[in-house]
C-alpha positions as CSV (number, residue, x, y, z in Angstrom):
1,M,14.9,-18.1,23.9
2,K,16.7,-16.0,26.4
3,R,16.2,-13.0,24.0
4,A,12.4,-13.6,23.9
5,A,12.3,-13.9,27.7
6,L,14.2,-10.5,28.2
7,A,11.8,-8.9,25.7
8,F,8.9,-10.3,27.4
9,L,10.2,-8.9,30.8
10,F,10.8,-5.6,29.3
11,F,7.3,-4.9,27.9
12,A,5.7,-6.6,31.1
13,S,7.7,-4.0,33.1
14,L,6.3,-1.2,30.6
15,A,2.8,-2.5,31.3
16,G,3.3,-2.6,35.1
17,A,4.8,0.9,35.3
18,W,1.7,2.2,33.2
19,E,-0.6,0.5,35.6
20,L,1.1,2.0,38.5
21,A,0.8,5.6,36.8
22,V,-3.0,4.8,36.5
23,R,-3.3,3.7,40.1
24,S,-1.5,6.8,41.3
25,G,-4.6,8.8,40.6
26,R,-2.4,11.5,39.2
27,W,-3.9,11.3,35.8
28,S,-7.7,10.9,35.1
29,A,-8.9,7.5,34.0
30,V,-10.4,9.2,30.8
31,L,-7.2,10.5,29.8
32,L,-5.1,7.7,30.8
33,P,-7.1,4.5,30.8
34,S,-5.4,1.2,32.4
35,P,-3.8,-1.5,30.5
36,V,-6.9,-3.8,31.2
37,L,-9.3,-1.2,29.6
38,V,-7.2,-1.1,26.6
39,A,-7.0,-5.0,26.3
40,E,-10.8,-5.2,26.8
41,Y,-11.3,-2.6,23.9
42,I,-9.0,-4.7,21.6
43,R,-10.7,-7.9,22.7
44,G,-14.2,-6.3,22.0
45,A,-13.1,-4.7,18.7
46,L,-11.8,-8.1,17.5
47,L,-15.0,-9.9,18.6
48,D,-17.4,-7.7,17.0
49,G,-15.1,-7.7,13.6
50,T,-14.6,-3.8,13.9
51,L,-10.8,-4.2,14.3
52,I,-10.5,-6.9,11.6
53,E,-12.3,-4.9,9.1
54,S,-10.5,-1.8,9.6
55,T,-7.2,-3.5,9.6
56,W,-8.2,-5.1,6.3
57,V,-9.3,-1.7,4.8
58,T,-6.2,0.1,5.8
59,L,-3.8,-2.8,4.6
60,K,-5.3,-2.9,1.3
61,R,-4.9,1.0,0.9
62,L,-1.3,0.5,2.2
63,L,-0.3,-2.2,-0.1
64,V,-1.9,-0.5,-3.3
65,G,0.0,2.7,-2.5
66,Y,3.2,1.2,-1.5
67,A,3.4,-1.0,-4.4
68,A,2.8,2.1,-6.7
69,G,5.5,3.9,-4.9
70,V,8.0,1.3,-5.2
71,L,7.2,0.8,-9.1
72,I,7.8,4.4,-9.6
73,G,10.5,5.1,-7.3
74,L,12.7,2.1,-8.5
75,P,13.4,3.1,-12.1
76,L,13.5,6.7,-11.1
77,G,16.4,5.7,-8.7
78,L,18.3,3.7,-11.1
79,L,17.9,6.8,-13.6
80,T,19.2,9.1,-11.0
81,S,22.3,6.9,-10.4
82,T,23.3,7.3,-14.0
83,S,24.4,11.0,-14.2
84,Q,25.7,13.6,-11.6
85,F,23.1,16.1,-13.3
86,L,20.2,13.9,-12.4
87,K,21.6,13.2,-8.9
88,D,21.9,17.2,-8.4
89,T,18.2,17.6,-9.7
90,L,16.0,14.7,-9.2
91,G,18.0,13.5,-6.4
92,A,17.9,16.8,-4.6
93,L,14.1,16.9,-5.2
94,A,13.7,13.4,-3.6
95,L,15.7,14.4,-0.7
96,G,13.8,17.4,0.0
97,F,10.4,15.7,-0.4
98,Q,11.4,13.0,1.9
99,T,12.0,15.5,4.7
100,L,8.5,16.9,4.1
101,P,6.0,15.6,6.7
102,S,3.4,13.3,5.1
103,V,0.4,15.3,6.3
104,C,1.5,18.2,4.2
105,W,0.3,16.3,1.2
106,V,-3.1,15.9,2.6
107,P,-4.5,19.6,1.8
108,L,-3.4,19.0,-1.8
109,A,-4.8,15.6,-1.9
110,L,-8.2,16.8,-0.7
111,V,-8.3,19.9,-3.3
112,W,-7.1,17.7,-6.2
113,F,-9.1,14.3,-5.6
114,G,-11.6,15.4,-2.8
115,Q,-12.8,12.9,-0.3
116,T,-12.0,9.7,-2.1
117,E,-9.7,6.8,-2.2
118,G,-7.6,8.5,-4.7
119,A,-6.5,11.2,-2.2
120,M,-5.3,8.5,0.3
121,L,-3.6,6.6,-2.5
122,F,-1.9,9.9,-3.5
123,V,-0.6,10.8,0.0
124,V,0.7,7.0,0.5
125,I,2.5,7.2,-3.0
126,M,4.1,10.7,-2.0
127,G,5.2,9.1,1.3
128,T,6.8,6.1,-0.3
129,V,8.4,7.0,-3.6
130,W,11.1,9.5,-2.4
131,S,12.8,7.2,0.1
132,V,12.7,4.4,-2.6
133,I,14.4,6.9,-5.3
134,I,17.1,7.8,-2.5
135,A,17.7,4.0,-1.6
136,T,18.0,3.0,-5.2
137,D,20.4,5.8,-6.2
138,H,22.5,5.0,-3.0
139,G,22.6,1.4,-3.6
140,A,23.4,1.6,-7.3
141,R,26.2,4.0,-6.7
142,N,28.0,2.3,-3.8
143,I,28.1,-1.1,-5.8
144,P,32.0,-2.2,-6.0
145,P,33.2,-1.1,-9.3
146,I,34.8,-4.4,-9.9
147,Y,31.4,-5.9,-10.4
148,A,30.7,-3.8,-13.5
149,R,34.2,-4.1,-14.9
150,A,34.1,-7.9,-14.5
151,A,30.7,-7.9,-16.4
152,R,32.1,-5.8,-19.1
153,T,35.0,-8.2,-19.5
154,M,32.7,-11.0,-20.1
155,G,30.7,-9.3,-22.6
156,S,27.9,-7.7,-20.7
157,E,27.0,-4.0,-21.5
158,G,24.2,-1.7,-21.5
159,F,20.6,-2.8,-20.3
160,H,22.1,-6.4,-19.6
161,T,24.8,-5.0,-17.2
162,W,21.9,-3.1,-15.4
163,T,19.5,-5.8,-15.0
164,R,22.0,-8.7,-14.5
165,V,24.7,-7.0,-12.4
166,I,24.0,-3.6,-11.1
167,L,20.2,-4.1,-10.1
168,P,20.9,-7.5,-8.2
169,A,24.1,-6.1,-6.4
170,S,22.1,-3.2,-5.2
171,L,19.5,-5.2,-3.8
172,P,20.6,-5.0,-0.1
173,F,20.3,-1.4,-0.3
174,L,16.9,-1.6,-2.0
175,V,15.4,-3.9,0.5
176,S,16.5,-1.3,3.2
177,G,15.0,1.5,1.2
178,M,11.7,-0.4,0.8
179,K,11.6,-0.9,4.6
180,Q,11.9,2.9,5.1
181,G,9.5,3.3,2.5
182,W,7.0,1.0,4.2
183,A,7.4,3.1,7.5
184,F,6.8,6.3,5.5
185,A,3.8,4.8,3.8
186,W,2.3,3.7,7.3
187,R,2.6,7.4,8.5
188,S,1.3,8.9,5.5
189,L,-1.6,6.6,5.3
190,M,-2.5,7.3,9.1
191,A,-2.4,11.0,8.3
192,A,-4.7,10.4,5.3
193,E,-7.3,8.4,7.3
194,I,-7.4,10.9,10.0
195,Y,-8.1,13.7,7.9
196,V,-10.1,12.1,4.8
197,T,-13.4,10.9,5.6
198,I,-14.9,8.5,2.8
199,L,-17.7,5.9,3.2
200,T,-15.8,3.2,1.0
201,G,-14.1,2.0,4.2
202,F,-13.2,2.9,7.7
203,G,-9.6,2.1,8.4
204,L,-7.3,2.2,11.7
205,G,-6.8,5.9,11.2
206,H,-10.5,6.6,11.3
207,L,-10.9,4.5,14.5
208,L,-8.0,6.6,15.8
209,H,-9.7,9.7,14.9
210,Y,-13.1,8.7,16.2
211,G,-11.6,7.6,19.4
212,R,-10.2,11.2,20.1
213,E,-13.4,12.8,19.0
214,L,-15.2,10.6,21.7
215,N,-12.6,10.9,24.3
216,A,-12.2,7.2,24.2
217,M,-8.5,7.1,25.0
218,E,-8.7,3.2,25.3
219,Q,-9.7,3.1,21.7
220,V,-6.9,5.6,20.8
221,I,-4.3,3.7,22.7
222,G,-5.5,0.3,21.6
223,I,-5.3,1.2,17.8
224,M,-1.9,2.8,18.3
225,I,-0.7,-0.7,19.9
226,V,-2.1,-2.5,16.9
227,I,-0.5,-0.2,14.4
228,V,3.0,-0.8,16.1
229,A,2.2,-4.5,16.3
230,I,1.6,-4.7,12.6
231,G,4.7,-2.7,11.7
232,L,6.9,-5.0,14.1
233,F,5.4,-8.0,12.4
234,V,6.1,-7.0,8.9
235,D,9.8,-5.7,10.0
236,R,10.7,-9.0,11.5
237,V,9.0,-11.6,9.2
238,L,9.4,-9.8,5.8
239,F,12.0,-7.1,5.7
240,S,14.6,-8.2,8.2
241,P,15.2,-11.9,7.2
242,W,15.6,-10.6,3.5
243,E,17.8,-7.7,4.5
244,R,20.2,-10.1,6.4
245,F,20.1,-12.7,3.5
246,L,20.9,-10.2,0.7
247,H,23.7,-8.5,2.8
248,R,25.4,-11.9,3.5
249,R,24.9,-13.0,-0.2
250,W,26.7,-9.7,-1.6
251,G,29.2,-9.4,1.2
252,T,27.8,-6.3,2.6
253,D,26.9,-7.5,6.0
254,L,28.4,-4.8,8.3
255,K,28.6,-7.4,11.2
256,E,31.1,-9.5,9.0
257,A,33.0,-6.5,8.1
């Protein structure tokens, strides 16, 4: 309760400082709208269904691309952890591509797939898969060797060891990598929606882009707040509880170390 109160006071202070900056007159109301105007935009967009529809369109694209990235990255990460050669080749490639800004994939996506859903899906996958590969490789390589030795002593070997020992023991690191992949997927999709215009559905990135085109900064800031809120919700409700549970389950909780 105390933590929630302190967090509320912090964000209330930010909103108060924002309002004071607007009232100072130093910046034009067009460039820096008040928190009230932003709240009114969010309320209006919720009531007319624009925000709900755009959020649903964006989340559908995100979930499909993110799931594909995880399904591709997980086996490749496990494969990378099996040999130093793959670590030096595929692992290095993944590390290099992870540092590449997601927006760099947009020109290739537009040339290869045109103004289609496929272009957005490609950008999201490219933003997700590399961090999942790196996290999976890191998790598999940092499992205590005694786990594998104990499994071999009890007759486990090959595929059975990987699926029943290595993979479960690396789950704490995998969840951390999946959380990082989710963040990269968000960034990738926003870049794709800003640059790729299609008629199959307008997402949050499109609202962000059109707000900039119309100089409607209350729309731009409002959509940014919605994006941040969704990201925090997913982290606090989905990833963080599982991450804490798995670290405690496998004895890798840093707070207990």
